[in-house]
N, CA, C and O atoms as CSV, one atom per row, in Angstrom:
chain,resi,resn,atom,element,x,y,z
A,1,MET,N,N,-5.163,145.821,-36.028
A,1,MET,CA,C,-3.948,145.788,-36.847
A,1,MET,C,C,-3.888,144.508,-37.681
A,1,MET,O,O,-4.164,143.418,-37.180
A,2,LEU,N,N,-3.535,144.647,-38.922
A,2,LEU,CA,C,-3.405,143.527,-39.794
A,2,LEU,C,C,-2.145,142.704,-39.570
A,2,LEU,O,O,-1.080,143.257,-39.297
A,3,THR,N,N,-2.257,141.453,-39.679
A,3,THR,CA,C,-1.093,140.600,-39.583
A,3,THR,C,C,-0.334,140.574,-40.904
A,3,THR,O,O,-0.830,141.048,-41.927
A,4,ILE,N,N,0.847,140.029,-40.871
A,4,ILE,CA,C,1.655,139.973,-42.079
A,4,ILE,C,C,0.973,139.044,-43.088
A,4,ILE,O,O,1.025,139.302,-44.290
A,5,ALA,N,N,0.346,137.985,-42.625
A,5,ALA,CA,C,-0.334,137.017,-43.506
A,5,ALA,C,C,-1.525,137.761,-44.152
A,5,ALA,O,O,-1.748,137.616,-45.354
A,6,ALA,N,N,-2.284,138.546,-43.383
A,6,ALA,CA,C,-3.421,139.260,-43.983
A,6,ALA,C,C,-2.971,140.243,-45.024
A,6,ALA,O,O,-3.569,140.355,-46.094
A,7,VAL,N,N,-1.906,140.961,-44.704
A,7,VAL,CA,C,-1.418,141.958,-45.692
A,7,VAL,C,C,-0.920,141.267,-47.019
A,7,VAL,O,O,-1.126,141.764,-48.127
A,8,THR,N,N,-0.258,140.099,-46.820
A,8,THR,CA,C,0.228,139.336,-47.957
A,8,THR,C,C,-0.952,138.868,-48.819
A,8,THR,O,O,-0.883,138.900,-50.047
A,9,GLN,N,N,-2.007,138.445,-48.178
A,9,GLN,CA,C,-3.195,137.922,-48.887
A,9,GLN,C,C,-3.881,139.060,-49.605
A,9,GLN,O,O,-4.346,138.859,-50.727
A,10,VAL,N,N,-3.974,140.265,-49.014
A,10,VAL,CA,C,-4.562,141.419,-49.706
A,10,VAL,C,C,-3.725,141.795,-50.952
A,10,VAL,O,O,-4.271,142.091,-52.016
A,11,ILE,N,N,-2.430,141.775,-50.793
A,11,ILE,CA,C,-1.539,142.090,-51.926
A,11,ILE,C,C,-1.762,141.052,-53.052
A,11,ILE,O,O,-1.810,141.404,-54.230
A,12,GLN,N,N,-1.889,139.838,-52.684
A,12,GLN,CA,C,-2.122,138.770,-53.722
A,12,GLN,C,C,-3.445,139.013,-54.439
A,12,GLN,O,O,-3.546,138.869,-55.657
A,13,PHE,N,N,-4.441,139.380,-53.668
A,13,PHE,CA,C,-5.806,139.629,-54.233
A,13,PHE,C,C,-5.744,140.824,-55.202
A,13,PHE,O,O,-6.502,140.871,-56.171
A,14,ILE,N,N,-4.847,141.784,-54.945
A,14,ILE,CA,C,-4.789,142.943,-55.795
A,14,ILE,C,C,-3.998,142.642,-57.043
A,14,ILE,O,O,-4.405,143.049,-58.131
A,15,ILE,N,N,-2.885,141.946,-56.930
A,15,ILE,CA,C,-2.013,141.630,-58.039
A,15,ILE,C,C,-2.518,140.552,-58.980
A,15,ILE,O,O,-2.241,140.620,-60.178
A,16,ALA,N,N,-3.248,139.559,-58.486
A,16,ALA,CA,C,-3.685,138.438,-59.279
A,16,ALA,C,C,-4.446,138.841,-60.495
A,16,ALA,O,O,-4.120,138.383,-61.590
A,17,PRO,N,N,-5.476,139.699,-60.362
A,17,PRO,CA,C,-6.183,140.086,-61.589
A,17,PRO,C,C,-5.385,140.818,-62.619
A,17,PRO,O,O,-5.609,140.665,-63.820
A,18,VAL,N,N,-4.424,141.639,-62.141
A,18,VAL,CA,C,-3.605,142.379,-63.039
A,18,VAL,C,C,-2.708,141.402,-63.805
A,18,VAL,O,O,-2.530,141.556,-65.013
A,19,MET,N,N,-2.142,140.401,-63.125
A,19,MET,CA,C,-1.342,139.433,-63.777
A,19,MET,C,C,-2.158,138.612,-64.794
A,19,MET,O,O,-1.663,138.254,-65.863
A,20,MET,N,N,-3.441,138.319,-64.427
A,20,MET,CA,C,-4.245,137.498,-65.401
A,20,MET,C,C,-4.565,138.346,-66.655
A,20,MET,O,O,-4.487,137.833,-67.771
A,21,VAL,N,N,-4.912,139.590,-66.489
A,21,VAL,CA,C,-5.198,140.436,-67.691
A,21,VAL,C,C,-3.956,140.567,-68.531
A,21,VAL,O,O,-4.041,140.454,-69.754
A,22,SER,N,N,-2.775,140.806,-67.919
A,22,SER,CA,C,-1.526,140.956,-68.677
A,22,SER,C,C,-1.201,139.665,-69.401
A,22,SER,O,O,-0.797,139.700,-70.563
A,23,THR,N,N,-1.361,138.562,-68.765
A,23,THR,CA,C,-1.111,137.259,-69.379
A,23,THR,C,C,-2.004,137.045,-70.538
A,23,THR,O,O,-1.537,136.624,-71.597
A,24,CYS,N,N,-3.249,137.309,-70.401
A,24,CYS,CA,C,-4.246,137.106,-71.509
A,24,CYS,C,C,-3.873,138.056,-72.664
A,24,CYS,O,O,-3.934,137.670,-73.832
A,25,GLY,N,N,-3.500,139.256,-72.342
A,25,GLY,CA,C,-3.092,140.178,-73.443
A,25,GLY,C,C,-1.900,139.701,-74.172
A,25,GLY,O,O,-1.864,139.805,-75.398
A,26,LEU,N,N,-0.921,139.186,-73.506
A,26,LEU,CA,C,0.278,138.636,-74.165
A,26,LEU,C,C,-0.019,137.441,-74.992
A,26,LEU,O,O,0.537,137.270,-76.077
A,27,LEU,N,N,-0.913,136.585,-74.486
A,27,LEU,CA,C,-1.288,135.362,-75.215
A,27,LEU,C,C,-2.056,135.771,-76.488
A,27,LEU,O,O,-1.781,135.256,-77.571
A,28,LEU,N,N,-2.988,136.669,-76.355
A,28,LEU,CA,C,-3.780,137.080,-77.569
A,28,LEU,C,C,-2.827,137.786,-78.491
A,28,LEU,O,O,-2.977,137.599,-79.699
A,29,ASN,N,N,-1.890,138.552,-78.081
A,29,ASN,CA,C,-0.937,139.224,-79.020
A,29,ASN,C,C,-0.130,138.157,-79.807
A,29,ASN,O,O,0.090,138.317,-81.007
A,30,GLY,N,N,0.302,137.088,-79.141
A,30,GLY,CA,C,0.993,136.029,-79.801
A,30,GLY,C,C,0.163,135.356,-80.848
A,30,GLY,O,O,0.629,135.086,-81.955
A,31,ILE,N,N,-1.082,135.084,-80.494
A,31,ILE,CA,C,-2.037,134.416,-81.424
A,31,ILE,C,C,-2.281,135.357,-82.674
A,31,ILE,O,O,-2.268,134.881,-83.809
A,32,VAL,N,N,-2.494,136.641,-82.452
A,32,VAL,CA,C,-2.718,137.544,-83.553
A,32,VAL,C,C,-1.533,137.602,-84.423
A,32,VAL,O,O,-1.678,137.623,-85.645
A,33,GLN,N,N,-0.345,137.631,-83.865
A,33,GLN,CA,C,0.868,137.650,-84.700
A,33,GLN,C,C,1.041,136.382,-85.494
A,33,GLN,O,O,1.516,136.420,-86.629
A,34,GLN,N,N,0.676,135.289,-84.934
A,34,GLN,CA,C,0.718,133.981,-85.657
A,34,GLN,C,C,-0.217,134.052,-86.886
A,34,GLN,O,O,0.169,133.706,-88.003
A,35,TYR,N,N,-1.438,134.505,-86.640
A,35,TYR,CA,C,-2.433,134.606,-87.761
A,35,TYR,C,C,-1.989,135.652,-88.816
A,35,TYR,O,O,-2.250,135.498,-90.009
A,36,ALA,N,N,-1.343,136.665,-88.361
A,36,ALA,CA,C,-0.870,137.698,-89.346
A,36,ALA,C,C,0.238,137.080,-90.224
A,36,ALA,O,O,0.341,137.378,-91.414
A,37,SER,N,N,1.042,136.234,-89.624
A,37,SER,CA,C,2.147,135.559,-90.373
A,37,SER,C,C,1.563,134.607,-91.417
A,37,SER,O,O,1.990,134.561,-92.571
A,38,VAL,N,N,0.572,133.855,-90.957
A,38,VAL,CA,C,-0.115,132.923,-91.904
A,38,VAL,C,C,-0.806,133.722,-93.006
A,38,VAL,O,O,-0.726,133.352,-94.178
A,39,ASP,N,N,-1.469,134.788,-92.654
A,39,ASP,CA,C,-2.166,135.620,-93.698
A,39,ASP,C,C,-1.164,136.177,-94.686
A,39,ASP,O,O,-1.432,136.176,-95.888
A,40,GLU,N,N,-0.045,136.642,-94.236
A,40,GLU,CA,C,0.975,137.206,-95.154
A,40,GLU,C,C,1.456,136.060,-96.092
A,40,GLU,O,O,1.638,136.300,-97.286
A,41,ARG,N,N,1.663,134.835,-95.581
A,41,ARG,CA,C,2.108,133.769,-96.406
A,41,ARG,C,C,1.058,133.419,-97.506
A,41,ARG,O,O,1.365,133.226,-98.682
A,42,LEU,N,N,-0.129,133.361,-97.042
A,42,LEU,CA,C,-1.255,133.085,-98.048
A,42,LEU,C,C,-1.362,134.131,-99.115
A,42,LEU,O,O,-1.595,133.815,-100.282
A,43,ARG,N,N,-1.188,135.428,-98.714
A,43,ARG,CA,C,-1.249,136.492,-99.710
A,43,ARG,C,C,-0.075,136.392,-100.716
A,43,ARG,O,O,-0.253,136.603,-101.916
A,44,SER,N,N,1.136,136.061,-100.191
A,44,SER,CA,C,2.232,135.954,-101.151
A,44,SER,C,C,2.072,134.733,-102.024
A,44,SER,O,O,2.516,134.755,-103.172
A,45,MET,N,N,1.454,133.654,-101.533
A,45,MET,CA,C,1.219,132.516,-102.428
A,45,MET,C,C,0.189,132.876,-103.458
A,45,MET,O,O,0.339,132.467,-104.609
A,46,MET,N,N,-0.876,133.632,-103.121
A,46,MET,CA,C,-1.832,134.038,-104.062
A,46,MET,C,C,-1.230,134.949,-105.177
A,46,MET,O,O,-1.565,134.816,-106.354
A,47,ARG,N,N,-0.333,135.873,-104.759
A,47,ARG,CA,C,0.385,136.740,-105.735
A,47,ARG,C,C,1.146,135.868,-106.703
A,47,ARG,O,O,1.088,136.070,-107.916
A,48,LEU,N,N,1.899,134.845,-106.137
A,48,LEU,CA,C,2.654,134.006,-107.000
A,48,LEU,C,C,1.800,133.239,-107.921
A,48,LEU,O,O,2.133,133.117,-109.100
A,49,CYS,N,N,0.708,132.709,-107.453
A,49,CYS,CA,C,-0.238,131.949,-108.318
A,49,CYS,C,C,-0.808,132.898,-109.474
A,49,CYS,O,O,-0.966,132.479,-110.620
A,50,ASP,N,N,-1.086,134.121,-109.110
A,50,ASP,CA,C,-1.616,135.027,-110.109
A,50,ASP,C,C,-0.556,135.298,-111.191
A,50,ASP,O,O,-0.894,135.398,-112.370
A,51,MET,N,N,0.770,135.421,-110.782
A,51,MET,CA,C,1.772,135.661,-111.738
A,51,MET,C,C,1.997,134.475,-112.642
A,51,MET,O,O,2.242,134.630,-113.838
A,52,VAL,N,N,1.911,133.269,-112.059
A,52,VAL,CA,C,2.155,132.028,-112.896
A,52,VAL,C,C,0.978,131.758,-113.816
A,52,VAL,O,O,1.148,131.438,-114.993
A,53,ILE,N,N,-0.239,131.896,-113.249
A,53,ILE,CA,C,-1.449,131.562,-114.074
A,53,ILE,C,C,-1.754,132.609,-115.067
A,53,ILE,O,O,-2.053,132.302,-116.221
A,54,GLY,N,N,-1.691,133.863,-114.658
A,54,GLY,CA,C,-2.140,134.761,-115.626
A,54,GLY,C,C,-1.760,136.187,-115.543
A,54,GLY,O,O,-2.155,136.982,-116.395
C-alpha cells in the first residue's frame, strides 16, 4: 500500500511536465504577440513613409 507521501510524489511527477509545457506555451504566445505588434508598427511606418516619399 502506498503512503500519502508516495501518492503525493507520484501526483507531482505527473503534473510537473504538464505545467512546464503549459507555461512554455504561454510564454511563447506572449513573445509571438509582442513580435506581431512590432511587425504591425513597422508595416504602418513603411506605409507612412511610402505616402510621404512617393
